[in-house]
C-alpha positions in Angstrom: -83.3 84.0 72.3 -85.0 87.3 71.3 -84.2 90.4 74.2 -85.0 93.5 74.5 -83.6 95.2 76.6 -84.6 98.4 79.1 -81.8 100.7 80.5 -80.9 100.3 83.7 -83.3 102.2 86.6 -86.1 101.7 83.9 -88.8 103.8 83.7 -92.4 103.1 81.8 -91.3 104.2 78.9 -88.4 101.6 78.4 -91.3 98.9 80.0 -93.9 100.3 77.7 -91.6 100.2 74.5 -90.4 96.7 75.7 -94.1 95.3 76.1 -95.1 96.4 73.3 -92.2 94.8 71.2 -93.1 91.6 72.5 -96.2 91.9 70.1 -93.9 92.6 67.1 -91.7 90.0 67.8 -93.7 87.1 69.4 -91.6 84.8 71.6 -89.6 88.1 72.8 -88.5 88.5 75.9 -87.8 91.5 78.6 -84.5 92.3 80.4 -84.6 95.1 83.3 -80.5 95.2 82.7 -80.8 97.0 86.3 -83.4 98.1 89.1 -86.6 100.5 87.8 -87.7 103.8 89.1 -90.1 103.7 92.2 -92.9 103.2 90.7 -92.1 101.1 88.0 -91.3 98.6 91.1 -94.4 99.0 92.1 -96.1 98.5 89.6 -94.7 95.3 88.8 -94.6 94.2 92.2 -98.6 93.9 91.1 -98.0 93.2 87.4 -95.0 91.5 86.7 -96.6 88.2 85.6 -98.4 89.7 83.0 -96.0 91.1 80.7 -92.5 88.6 79.5 -90.0 89.3 81.8 -86.5 87.3 82.8 -83.9 88.3 85.1 -80.6 88.8 83.5 -78.5 86.5 85.2 -81.2 84.0 83.9 -79.9 84.2 80.4 -77.9 82.1 78.8 -75.4 84.4 76.3 -74.9 81.5 73.8 -78.9 81.2 72.9 -79.4 85.1 72.0 -80.2 85.4 68.4 -81.3 89.1 68.6 -80.8 92.4 70.5 -83.7 95.3 71.2 -82.5 98.2 73.0 -85.5 100.8 73.8 -85.0 104.6 75.4 -80.9 104.7 75.2 -78.2 105.0 72.8 -75.7 104.4 74.8 -73.9 100.9 76.2 -73.4 102.5 79.6 -76.3 102.7 80.5 -77.5 98.6 79.7 -75.3 97.6 83.2 -74.0 94.5 82.5 -76.2 93.3 79.4 -73.9 95.5 77.3 -71.3 92.8 76.8 -74.0 90.9 75.0 -73.6 93.8 72.4 -70.1 92.3 71.5 -71.1 88.3 71.1 -70.2 87.3 67.8 -73.5 85.6 67.3 -76.3 88.0 67.6 -78.1 88.3 64.4 -79.2 91.9 64.6 -79.0 95.3 67.3 -81.9 97.1 66.7 -82.5 100.9 68.3 -85.8 102.5 69.5 -84.8 105.5 70.9 -86.6 109.6 71.1 -83.5 111.4 72.2 -82.1 113.0 69.6 -78.8 114.4 69.0 -76.8 112.1 70.8 -74.1 109.7 69.7 -74.5 105.9 69.8 -72.1 103.2 70.5 -74.1 100.6 70.6 -73.6 98.8 67.2 -76.8 98.9 66.5 -77.7 97.0 62.7 -81.0 99.3 62.9 -81.9 102.3 64.4 -85.5 103.7 64.9 -84.3 107.7 66.7 -87.5 110.2 66.0 -88.3 113.2 67.3 -91.6 112.2 69.6 -92.5 112.9 73.2 -91.8 109.1 74.2 -90.3 105.9 72.6 -93.4 104.1 73.0 -95.2 106.2 71.0 -92.8 105.2 68.3 -94.0 100.9 68.9 -97.4 102.4 69.4 -97.6 103.6 65.7 -96.2 99.6 64.1 -98.5 98.1 66.5 -101.1 100.1 64.2 -99.3 99.9 61.1 -99.7 96.0 61.5 -103.0 95.8 63.1 -102.2 94.3 65.8 -104.5 94.6 69.2 -103.4 94.5 72.6 -104.4 93.7 75.7 -105.9 95.9 78.6 -102.6 95.0 80.6 -100.4 95.2 77.7 -102.2 98.6 76.8 -102.0 100.5 80.3 -98.0 100.4 80.8 -97.7 101.4 77.9 -99.8 104.0 78.2 -98.2 104.9 81.0 -94.8 105.0 79.5 -96.5 107.9 76.7 -97.8 109.7 80.0 -94.7 109.4 82.3 -92.6 111.0 79.3 -94.3 113.8 78.0 -96.1 114.9 82.0 -99.3 113.6 80.5 -99.1 115.6 77.0 -97.7 119.0 79.0 -93.9 118.9 79.0 -92.2 120.6 75.9 -90.9 117.6 74.0 -94.9 116.3 73.3 -96.2 115.9 70.2 -99.7 115.2 68.5 -98.3 111.6 67.8 -97.7 111.1 71.2 -101.7 112.4 71.8 -102.7 109.6 68.7 -100.8 106.5 70.6 -102.5 107.3 73.9 -105.8 107.8 72.0 -105.2 104.5 70.2 -104.1 102.6 73.7 -107.1 104.5 75.0 -109.2 102.3 72.4 -107.0 99.1 73.2 -108.9 99.8 77.1 -105.9 100.7 79.3 -106.8 101.3 82.8 -106.9 105.3 83.4 -107.1 104.0 86.9 -103.7 102.2 86.7 -102.5 104.8 85.2 -103.8 107.6 87.1 -102.0 104.9 90.3 -98.9 105.2 88.8 -98.3 108.9 86.8 -95.9 110.6 88.2 -96.7 114.1 87.7 -93.9 116.0 89.3 -93.8 117.6 92.7 -96.6 119.6 94.0 -95.5 123.0 94.8 -96.1 122.5 97.9 -94.0 118.9 97.9 -91.3 120.8 96.8 -91.5 123.2 99.8 -91.7 120.1 101.7 -88.0 118.7 99.8 -86.6 121.8 101.0 -87.1 121.1 104.1 -86.5 117.4 104.3 -82.8 118.2 103.4 -82.4 120.3 105.5 -83.2 117.9 109.0 -82.8 114.0 107.4 -80.8 112.1 110.1 -78.4 109.5 108.7 -76.9 106.6 110.5 -74.1 104.1 108.8 -75.0 100.1 109.4 -73.2 97.1 108.0 -72.1 99.9 105.2 -75.8 101.1 104.5 -77.0 104.1 105.0 -80.6 105.1 106.7 -82.2 108.6 106.9 -85.3 109.5 108.4 -87.5 113.2 109.5 -90.2 114.0 110.7 -92.5 116.8 108.6 -94.9 118.8 110.9 -97.7 120.6 108.5 -101.0 121.9 109.0 -103.3 119.6 107.3 -103.1 116.4 105.0 -100.4 116.3 101.9 -100.8 114.6 99.1 -98.3 112.5 97.2 -95.8 112.2 99.9 -94.8 109.0 98.8 -93.4 110.8 95.3 -91.6 113.3 98.2 -89.8 109.6 99.6 -89.2 108.6 96.0 -87.2 112.3 94.9 -85.5 111.7 98.5 -84.1 108.5 97.9 -82.7 109.5 94.5 -81.2 112.6 95.7 -79.4 111.7 98.9 -78.4 108.3 97.6 -79.9 106.5 100.8 -80.5 102.9 101.5 -83.7 103.4 103.4 -85.8 106.3 104.2 -88.4 106.5 106.9 -90.3 110.0 106.0 -92.6 111.0 108.8 -95.7 113.5 108.4 -97.5 114.6 111.4 -100.0 117.5 111.2 -103.3 118.1 114.0 -107.2 116.8 113.2 -107.9 119.1 116.1 -106.6 120.7 119.2 -105.7 117.3 121.3 -105.7 115.1 118.6 -103.6 114.3 115.4 -102.5 112.3 112.4 -99.2 110.7 111.5 -98.4 109.3 108.8 -95.4 107.4 107.6 -93.9 106.3 103.9 -91.1 103.7 104.5 -88.9 103.2 101.2 -85.4 100.4 101.1 -83.2 99.1 98.9 -81.3 97.4 101.3 -82.1 93.4 100.5 -83.6 91.0 103.0 -85.5 93.9 104.4 -88.7 93.8 104.7 -91.3 97.0 105.2 -94.2 95.3 105.2 -93.2 93.0 107.8 -92.6 96.4 109.7 -95.5 98.5 109.2 -97.7 95.6 109.5 -97.4 95.4 113.4 -98.4 98.9 114.0 -101.1 98.8 111.0 -99.9 99.4 107.8 -98.5 97.3 105.5 -97.1 97.9 101.5 -94.2 95.9 100.0 -91.0 94.9 101.3 -89.5 97.7 99.9 -92.2 100.2 100.1 -94.6 100.3 102.5 -96.6 102.8 105.0 -98.8 103.4 107.5 -101.3 105.6 109.5 -102.4 106.2 113.2 -104.1 108.7 114.9 -103.3 110.2 118.0 -99.8 108.4 119.1 -96.4 109.6 120.0 -95.0 110.5 116.9 -91.2 109.6 117.9 -92.1 106.6 119.6 -93.0 105.5 116.4 -90.5 106.6 114.5 -88.0 104.9 116.7 -89.7 101.7 116.2 -89.8 101.5 112.6 -86.2 102.6 112.6 -85.1 100.1 115.8 -86.9 97.6 113.0 -85.3 98.1 110.0 -82.2 98.6 111.7 -82.8 94.5 112.9 -83.4 93.9 109.3 -80.4 95.1 108.3 -77.9 92.1 107.0 -74.7 91.7 108.4 -72.9 92.0 105.3 -70.8 89.3 104.4 -66.4 89.2 104.8 -63.9 87.6 103.9 -64.0 85.6 107.2 -67.4 84.1 104.9 -65.8 83.8 101.1 -62.2 82.8 101.6 -60.7 79.7 100.7 -58.3 78.8 103.2 -55.1 77.1 103.9 -54.0 78.9 100.6 -51.6 76.9 98.3 -48.0 78.5 98.3 -45.0 78.5 96.9 -41.5 79.9 97.5 -39.5 82.5 95.5 -37.4 79.8 94.2 -39.8 77.5 93.1 -39.1 77.5 89.1 -42.3 78.6 86.8 -42.7 75.2 85.5 -43.5 73.1 89.0 -45.6 76.7 89.8 -47.6 75.6 86.7 -47.8 71.9 87.4 -48.9 73.0 90.5 -51.7 75.4 89.4 -52.9 72.3 87.2 -52.9 69.9 89.9 -55.1 71.7 92.0 -56.3 73.9 89.4 -56.3 77.2 90.6 -55.6 80.0 88.6 -52.4 81.9 90.8 -50.8 80.9 93.7 -49.7 83.2 96.6 -45.5 83.5 97.5 -44.6 83.4 100.5 -40.9 83.6 102.1 -39.6 80.7 104.3 -41.1 83.1 107.7 -44.3 82.6 105.5 -44.6 86.3 105.2 -46.5 87.3 101.9 -44.1 88.3 99.0 -45.9 88.0 96.0 -48.9 86.4 93.7 -48.1 84.7 90.8 -51.7 84.1 88.2 -51.8 81.4 85.6 -51.2 84.2 83.1 -47.9 84.9 84.2 -46.3 81.9 84.1 -48.1 81.0 80.7 -46.0 84.1 79.5 -42.8 82.9 81.3 -43.6 79.5 79.6 -44.0 80.8 76.3 -40.6 82.9 75.8 -38.9 79.5 77.4 -38.5 80.2 81.3 -39.5 77.3 82.8 -36.6 76.8 84.6 -36.8 80.5 85.9 -37.7 81.1 89.7 -41.0 82.2 90.0 -39.4 85.9 91.9 -39.2 87.2 88.8 -42.4 87.4 87.7 -44.7 87.7 90.1 -46.5 90.9 91.6 -45.0 92.4 94.0 -47.5 95.4 94.8 -50.0 93.4 96.3 -53.5 94.4 98.0 -54.1 92.7 101.0 -57.7 92.5 103.4 -58.5 91.3 106.6 -60.5 88.1 107.5 -63.4 91.3 108.8 -62.9 93.4 105.2 -66.9 93.1 104.0 -68.3 92.2 100.9 -68.6 95.6 99.1 -65.4 96.5 100.3 -63.8 93.6 98.8 -65.9 94.0 95.2 -64.4 97.8 95.1 -60.7 96.5 95.5 -61.2 94.1 93.2 -63.1 96.4 90.4 -60.8 99.6 91.0 -57.4 97.9 91.4 -58.8 95.2 88.3 -57.2 92.3 90.8 -58.5 89.1 90.8 -56.9 87.9 94.2 -57.3 89.4 97.0 -54.9 88.0 99.9 -56.2 87.7 103.6 -54.4 88.7 106.3 -54.4 88.1 110.3 -51.6 88.9 112.0 -49.6 89.4 108.8 -50.2 85.5 108.6 -51.7 84.9 105.1 -55.1 82.8 106.4 -57.2 82.7 103.4 -57.6 83.9 99.6 -60.7 85.7 97.8 -60.6 85.6 94.1 -62.8 86.8 91.9 -65.1 83.7 91.7 -65.9 83.5 95.1 -67.2 87.1 95.2 -68.9 86.8 91.3 -70.4 83.6 93.3 -71.8 85.6 95.9 -73.4 88.4 93.9 -75.2 86.1 91.7 -76.1 83.2 94.0 -79.8 85.2 93.9 -82.6 85.1 97.1 -85.6 86.2 96.6 -87.4 86.4 100.0 -91.1 86.2 100.6 -93.3 87.6 103.4 -91.4 84.7 106.2 -88.5 86.5 104.4 -86.8 82.9 104.2 -87.1 81.0 100.5 -85.3 80.8 97.7 -86.1 81.8 94.1 -84.1 79.7 91.6 -83.3 80.6 88.1 -84.6 78.2 85.5 -82.4 79.1 82.5 -78.8 79.1 84.3 -76.9 76.4 82.4 -78.9 76.3 79.9 -81.6 74.4 81.2 -84.0 77.1 79.2 -85.5 73.5 76.8 -85.6 71.7 79.6 -89.2 70.7 81.3 -89.0 71.6 84.6 -90.8 69.8 88.1 -92.7 71.6 90.0 -89.4 71.8 92.8 -89.9 74.0 96.4 -86.9 74.7 97.7 -87.2 74.3 101.7 -86.8 76.3 104.2 -84.3 75.1 107.0 -86.9 74.6 109.3 -88.7 72.4 107.2 -85.9 70.5 106.5 -85.5 69.5 110.0 -88.8 68.5 110.3 -88.4 65.8 107.6 -85.4 64.5 109.3 -86.2 62.1 112.4 -86.3 63.9 115.8 -82.9 62.0 117.6 -80.9 62.4 114.2 -81.3 66.2 114.0 -80.5 66.1 117.8 -77.9 64.6 116.9 -76.9 67.2 114.5 -77.4 69.7 116.8 -75.2 68.4 118.8 -72.6 67.9 116.6 -72.3 71.4 115.5 -72.0 72.3 118.9 -69.1 71.1 119.4 -68.0 72.2 116.6 -68.7 75.8 117.8 -66.6 75.1 121.1 -63.7 74.7 118.3 -64.4 77.7 116.5 -65.3 75.3 113.4 -67.9 75.7 110.8 -69.9 71.9 110.7 -71.6 71.3 107.2 -74.2 67.8 105.9 -73.4 67.1 103.2 -74.0 64.6 100.2 -76.7 62.6 99.6 -78.0 63.1 103.0 -78.7 66.7 102.4 -80.4 65.4 98.9 -82.1 63.2 100.3 -83.8 65.9 102.2 -84.5 68.3 99.5 -85.9 65.0 97.2 -88.3 63.6 100.2 -91.9 64.3 100.2 -93.2 66.5 103.6 -96.1 64.4 103.9 -94.8 61.3 103.9 -92.7 61.2 107.7 -89.4 61.6 109.0 -86.6 60.3 107.5 -83.9 57.8 109.4 -80.8 58.5 107.4 -78.6 55.5 107.7 -75.5 57.2 106.2 -74.8 60.6 107.2 -71.3 62.7 105.9 -70.2 65.9 107.6 -67.5 68.1 106.7 -65.8 70.0 109.3 -64.5 73.4 107.8 -61.7 75.2 109.9 -61.5 78.7 108.0 -58.5 80.1 109.5 -58.9 78.5 112.8 -56.5 75.6 111.9 -58.9 72.8 111.3 -56.0 70.8 110.4 -56.5 66.8 108.7 -57.4 66.0 112.6 -60.5 67.3 112.8 -62.6 64.8 112.0 -61.3 62.9 114.6 -61.1 65.4 117.3 -64.9 66.0 116.2 -65.8 62.3 116.5 -64.3 61.4 120.0 -66.0 64.4 121.6 -69.5 63.1 120.0 -68.4 59.7 121.5 -68.2 60.8 124.7 -71.3 61.8 124.9 -72.7 58.7 122.6 -71.0 55.9 124.1 -73.1 53.5 123.0 -71.1 54.5 119.6 -68.4 52.5 118.5 -65.3 54.6 117.0 -63.2 53.8 113.8 -60.3 55.9 112.7 -59.4 54.7 109.5 -57.3 56.4 105.7 -54.9 58.7 105.2 -56.4 61.1 106.1 -57.5 60.7 109.3 -60.7 60.6 109.0 -63.4 59.3 111.9 -66.5 57.6 111.8 -69.2 56.4 114.7 -71.2 53.5 114.3 -74.5 52.1 116.2 -75.7 48.7 115.9 -79.5 48.2 116.6 -79.6 51.0 119.0 -83.1 51.6 120.6 -82.4 55.4 119.1 -80.3 56.0 116.0 -81.0 51.8 114.7 -77.8 51.7 112.8 -76.0 54.6 112.1 -73.2 55.1 110.4 -71.8 58.5 110.9 -68.2 59.6 108.8 -66.9 62.7 109.9 -63.9 64.6 108.1 -61.8 67.9 107.6 -62.8 69.9 104.5 -60.3 68.6 101.6 -59.5 68.3 97.8 -58.2 65.5 96.0 -56.0 65.2 93.4 -56.1 61.6 91.2 -52.1 60.8 90.1 -53.3 59.1 87.3 -56.8 57.4 86.0 -59.0 55.3 88.1 -56.3 55.8 91.3 -57.2 56.4 94.3 -57.3 60.2 95.3 -54.4 62.3 97.1 -56.2 64.3 99.6 -55.1 67.5 101.2 -57.4 69.9 104.0 -58.8 72.8 102.2 -62.3 74.5 102.7 -66.0 73.2 102.1 -66.0 75.2 98.4 -63.9 72.8 97.3 -65.0 69.9 99.3 -67.8 70.1 97.8 -66.2 70.9 94.1 -64.3 67.6 94.3 -67.6 65.3 94.5 -69.1 63.5 91.7 -72.6 65.3 90.5 -73.9 68.8 91.1 -77.0 66.9 93.2 -74.5 65.3 95.9 -72.3 69.0 95.7 -75.1 70.6 98.0 -74.1 71.3 101.6 -76.3 72.4 104.7 -74.8 75.3 107.3 -75.4 73.0 111.1 -73.6 76.2 112.5 -74.3 79.6 114.0 -74.1 82.2 112.3 -76.0 81.3 109.0 -77.1 78.2 110.6 -79.9 76.1 107.9 -78.0 77.8 104.5 -77.7 75.7 101.9 -74.2 76.3 100.2 -74.9 75.2 96.7 -71.9 76.7 94.1 -72.4 74.2 91.2 -76.3 74.1 90.8 -77.7 71.3 92.7 -80.8 72.9 93.1 -81.3 73.2 89.8 -80.4 69.9 88.7 -82.7 69.1 91.4 -86.1 70.7 90.2 -84.7 69.7 86.3 -84.2 65.8 87.4 -81.1 65.7 85.5 -77.7 63.9 86.7 -75.1 66.5 85.7 -70.9 66.1 86.4 -69.0 68.6 88.3 -65.9 68.2 86.3 -65.3 67.2 82.3 -62.3 64.7 83.5 -64.3 63.4 86.4 -65.3 59.9 84.4 -61.5 59.6 83.1 -60.5 60.0 86.9 -62.6 57.9 88.6 -64.6 55.4 86.1 -67.1 54.0 89.2 -68.7 57.7 88.6 -70.6 56.5 85.8 -71.9 53.6 87.6 -73.1 56.1 90.5 -74.3 58.4 88.2 -76.1 55.5 86.5 -77.3 54.2 89.5 -78.9 58.2 91.1 -80.6 58.0 87.8 -82.2 55.2 88.1 -83.0 55.1 91.2 -84.8 59.1 91.2 -85.8 58.8 87.9 -83.6 61.4 86.6 -82.0 61.8 83.1 -78.6 61.8 82.8 -77.6 65.6 81.7 -76.4 64.9 77.7 -73.7 66.8 78.0 -72.6 64.5 81.2 -73.3 61.4 78.6 -70.8 62.7 76.5 -68.1 62.8 79.0 -69.5 59.1 79.9 -69.2 57.8 76.1 -65.7 59.9 75.5 -64.4 58.7 78.5 -65.4 54.8 77.7 -64.0 55.1 74.0 -60.6 56.6 74.7 -59.8 53.4 76.0 -57.4 55.3 78.8 -59.0 52.2 81.7 -57.2 49.5 79.7 -54.4 51.2 79.1 -53.9 52.5 82.6 -54.7 49.3 83.5 -51.9 47.5 81.8 -49.2 50.7 83.5 -50.1 50.5 87.0 -51.0 47.3 89.2 -53.6 49.1 91.4 -56.3 50.5 90.0 -59.2 50.8 93.1 -61.5 52.7 90.4 -61.7 49.2 88.6 -61.8 47.1 91.1 -62.3 47.1 95.1 -64.3 50.4 94.6 -66.0 49.4 90.9 -67.5 46.1 93.1 -69.2 48.2 95.7 -70.4 50.1 92.8 -71.7 47.1 91.5 -72.9 45.6 94.6 -74.8 49.0 95.4 -76.4 48.5 91.9 -77.1 44.6 91.5 -78.6 44.0 95.0 -81.1 47.2 94.6 -84.6 46.7 93.2 -84.1 48.6 90.3 -80.7 46.7 88.8 -81.9 45.4 85.6 -82.8 49.1 84.4 -79.5 50.1 86.0 -77.9 47.2 83.9 -79.6 47.5 80.9 -78.1 52.2 81.0 -74.8 51.4 81.4 -75.2 48.7 78.5 -76.7 51.7 76.7 -73.7 53.9 77.6 -71.1 51.0 76.9 -69.9 51.0 80.5 -70.2 47.6 81.4 -66.7 48.1 79.2 -65.7 48.9 82.5 -66.2 45.0 84.2 -64.5 43.8 80.5 -64.1 45.3 77.2 -66.2 42.0 75.5 -68.8 42.7 78.0 -72.3 43.2 76.4 -75.4 43.2 77.5 -77.3 41.0 74.8 -80.8 39.5 74.7 -78.6 35.9 75.5 -77.6 37.3 78.6 -80.7 39.6 80.0 -82.3 35.8 79.2 -79.7 33.9 81.8 -80.5 37.1 83.9 -84.3 36.3 83.9 -83.3 32.6 84.6 -81.2 33.1 87.1 -84.2 35.1 89.1 -86.2 32.0 88.7 -83.5 29.6 89.9 -83.0 32.0 92.9 -86.7 32.5 94.0 -87.0 28.8 94.1 -84.1 27.0 94.9 -83.1 29.6 97.6 -85.6 30.3 99.5 -83.6 30.8 102.6 -81.2 33.2 101.0 -78.4 31.1 101.7 -76.4 32.9 98.7 -75.8 36.3 98.2 -78.0 37.1 95.4 -76.0 40.5 94.5 -73.1 38.0 94.2 -74.8 35.8 92.2 -76.1 38.1 89.2 -72.3 39.4 89.6 -71.1 35.5 88.8 -73.5 35.5 85.8 -72.5 38.6 84.3 -69.0 37.2 84.5 -70.0 34.5 83.4 -70.9 35.4 79.9 -67.1 36.3 79.3 -65.2 33.7 77.4 -63.5 31.3 80.0 -59.9 33.1 79.6 -61.0 36.1 81.3 -63.7 34.7 83.8 -61.1 33.9 86.7 -59.0 37.0 86.2 -61.9 39.7 86.1 -63.2 37.6 89.5 -59.8 38.7 90.8 -59.3 41.8 89.5 -62.6 42.7 91.2 -62.1 41.3 94.5 -64.6 38.4 94.8 -64.4 35.9 97.3 -62.3 32.7 96.5 -64.9 30.5 96.2 -66.6 32.8 93.8 -63.1 32.9 92.1 -62.5 29.6 92.3 -66.2 28.9 90.9 -65.7 31.3 87.7 -62.4 29.3 87.4 -64.0 26.2 86.7 -66.9 26.7 85.3 -65.6 25.9 81.8 -64.3 22.2 82.3 -67.7 21.5 84.9 -69.7 22.8 81.5 -67.9 20.1 79.7 -68.5 17.9 81.9 -71.9 18.2 82.6 -72.6 18.7 78.8 -71.3 15.3 78.0 -72.7 13.2 80.4 -75.3 14.3 81.5 -77.4 13.2 78.2 -75.3 9.6 78.8 -76.9 9.1 81.7 -79.7 6.0 82.1 -81.0 6.1 85.2 -81.8 9.1 87.6 -78.9 7.9 89.7 -76.3 8.6 87.5 -77.7 12.4 87.4 -77.6 12.2 90.7 -73.8 10.9 90.8 -73.3 13.6 88.0 -74.4 16.8 89.5 -73.6 16.0 93.0 -69.8 16.8 92.7 -71.3 20.3 92.6 -72.6 23.0 94.7 -75.7 25.0 94.0 -73.9 27.8 92.5 -72.0 25.8 90.1 -75.2 24.0 88.8 -76.9 28.1 88.3 -74.7 29.0 86.7 -73.8 25.4 84.4 -77.8 26.1 84.0 -77.6 29.3 83.0 -75.7 28.7 79.8 -77.3 24.9 79.2 -79.8 23.5 76.1 -83.1 23.6 77.6 -83.1 19.7 77.8 -80.1 19.6 79.8 -81.4 22.8 82.3 -84.8 20.7 82.2 -82.7 18.0 84.0 -80.4 20.4 85.7 -83.6 21.6 87.3 -85.6 18.0 88.4 -82.2 17.2 89.8 -82.2 20.4 92.0 -86.5 20.7 92.6 -86.6 16.3 92.9 -84.3 13.9 92.4 -81.6 15.7 95.3 -84.7 15.8 98.1 -84.6 11.6 97.6 -84.1 10.5 100.9 -82.6 6.8 101.5 -85.4 4.0 103.2 -82.9 3.2 105.5 -80.5 5.2 107.6 -77.8 4.1 110.6 -79.7 3.0 112.6 -81.6 1.0 110.7 -78.2 -0.9 110.0 -77.1 -1.1 113.0 -79.9 -3.0 114.2 -79.7 -5.4 111.1 -76.6 -5.9 112.5 -74.0 -4.1 109.7 -71.2 -3.1 111.8 -70.9 0.6 111.8 -67.6 2.3 109.9 -67.1 3.6 106.3 -69.1 0.9 104.4 -71.9 3.0 106.3 -71.7 5.9 103.5 -71.5 3.3 100.6 -74.5 1.3 101.5 -76.7 4.3 102.0 -75.7 5.5 98.7 -76.4 2.3 96.7 -80.1 2.5 98.5 -80.8 6.0 97.7 -79.5 5.1 94.4 -82.0 1.9 93.9 -84.5 4.0 95.3 -84.1 6.6 92.8 -84.3 4.3 89.9 -87.2 2.2 91.6 -85.2 -0.5 92.1 -87.0 -0.6 95.9 -89.8 1.3 97.0 -90.4 1.1 100.9 -88.6 -0.7 103.6 -89.1 -3.9 103.0 -87.6 -4.0 100.0 -84.9 -2.1 100.9 -84.1 -5.0 103.4 -83.8 -7.2 100.8 -81.7 -5.4 98.4 -79.2 -5.1 101.2 -79.6 -8.9 102.2 -79.0 -9.4 98.7 -76.2 -7.4 97.5 -74.1 -6.6 101.2 -72.9 -9.7 103.9 -73.3 -9.0 107.7 
């Protein structure tokens, strides 16, 4: 990736030079490293799509090949993008600038710095040399660059080279009307006077950390260029929003009011406010003109509107993780390191026996102590005691300022001197980088397509729905249930989230296909500092059961999760709702059941399997309807890929391999390449064999694996899933020798024919039969062991255990049978599942005989029954069974054909 970097607060010269360079460097992209001048921002609001601009946050630094810097030679004017200058794999760094006499601190491999009025002129000269033509859009923005930086060739630094460059751009069809609209000729004398008056009369208010200013100027007549005055005021005073009003008379009793609005406050939309009064513009810049109105009332209405739009800033309460993992000062360095490894933290809070915070120790501190051999020393000798702390109400800007000023990676949150949470640098960065662009309704998300290496992935069109759209996709009775649950949570000071598969399915649902009646719903309670302990899920479930008495309450697991179950309810049908407290987990060894502890919603989502299942929908106020996506799940939904959350995820829990395959096949997604590498590494490492030998209980290779196999084998896509599992080598989780070869595929196809033909009433459990067919492919000595390991039903285990001997007997005896009755006598000792398994592995001739037995011979009935025998004078008793069997055998062999012959047969062979 070749990038062209504009300096922060980009002007038209920087943008024009960058656009020209994209023609000299085909395929390159422009990055505005930090904002732009108001005229540039206004220009790009209409013309952005005509230029190859990308957001800084969407750049994958590992893919950068070269950097070209325009209109500056200083690192600090590139914002955070300056970090890219130090990347070791960058091939070249080129500077284009027109500021002479500056000492550059950019490690450039090539520079073009010349005494011209605009950097754009340098680029125009190269385009001319290479005889490259421009589009009108490209020529226009480059001409704007030269016009603005040279004052339309009136500034002292203007040169003939700039004039020649402008002339060539006019030949390339630069739009003079657009240039006239956006060039900034500077303030006129009148505007300079009004600037002084404005600065003297500006009124201010501060709200939620933002400064809003307003002023009314009364003039004798219309004043052109007020937008330039507004921009100058914002720049000079560094305010966040401005309302500049100008009132002038039209006659003795009439007047006109002009209001210019500017805002740099996120989520505000001046266009909406000004439209209400007949004006309009953009979200950050708007204007209106009115006649014969009360200027004070209009300004107050607009000011109230701006104040109402200013978002409440996020606070530590919204960002913090809670509860906090703490240790005592006497905890050893080695034990602290073990705790960090277990929970994946980068630091620990140290508290005394009264729970008072006394220090913080970071992973870096522990690494140094361990390096010097102090593993048995207490942490109190290495912890930081000069602490900066915050309260739950500390705002995000204040938190960010503390972290930057003091280079602090984590800030403890104290309430009434008690430690209630922790805000880390990661929490702040995640919030700052989770961009949301608002459209005219102010609620649509923008996804950066290049995040996490997806620049080369073919992305499908995927629109993140509004919260109201999500609500409309869910069956009304389910939404009412969620609303009731959220109200009960709010009463207790908790937050409630819809998480996992339900959110994923709502996002993927086609709005035109009707509402979803989801059968399984997972809810997570996050209490933050309100002490939502491990019993919160149970408490909320009990409260809901009082409101929904038709539901059955189940409390299960050591962690006190709860479930509400409805069975064939008139409204909710058969619904399962799991309710748990937010938790984190740790696997004591691979394939074990995880150990869980109460935690925050972030940690709860982090413990999940795949990014597309780690999205949450907040149900409680404030910010109800907000989607929480900390790990790029929305991007992966858009890219139609399955990406695991942790590199060791499959080592800890092999059932995640099966879930990943199930989701991939079900949704038509691809397993992301690195995720596939993690799967193959886990399988080939031999960790599953080792852990099974070392531990008597490995649920992820036993009961949980059986559950995943059930989900796969009873789904319509089970064949495709098995083929993908085999391709990944994942069938080894069932047994190391199991492979889906051509013979097994043939047997599975034959199994489906057998089930359709011989089990029309579906008395057999078909997914279990498919699993038995898989296990039956193993060597005989492994079959029963694998069946027991997967905890199959006793009859399945016994059947697989006896399959080898039964098959041997059938294969040896069936060819020797001389009559149909002998075939029946041999095969009737086996049930239908056993005969099917035997048939799957038998030669065609034997399989044909078994098929004939199941389709014809087994249905032959005796020509006489017990009542007939009684009428004929035979005394009831055990001999009836033998007599009737002989009659059936004679019928099968064609010895008797009707009722009369049957009676004659009895008279000949049995006495009364």
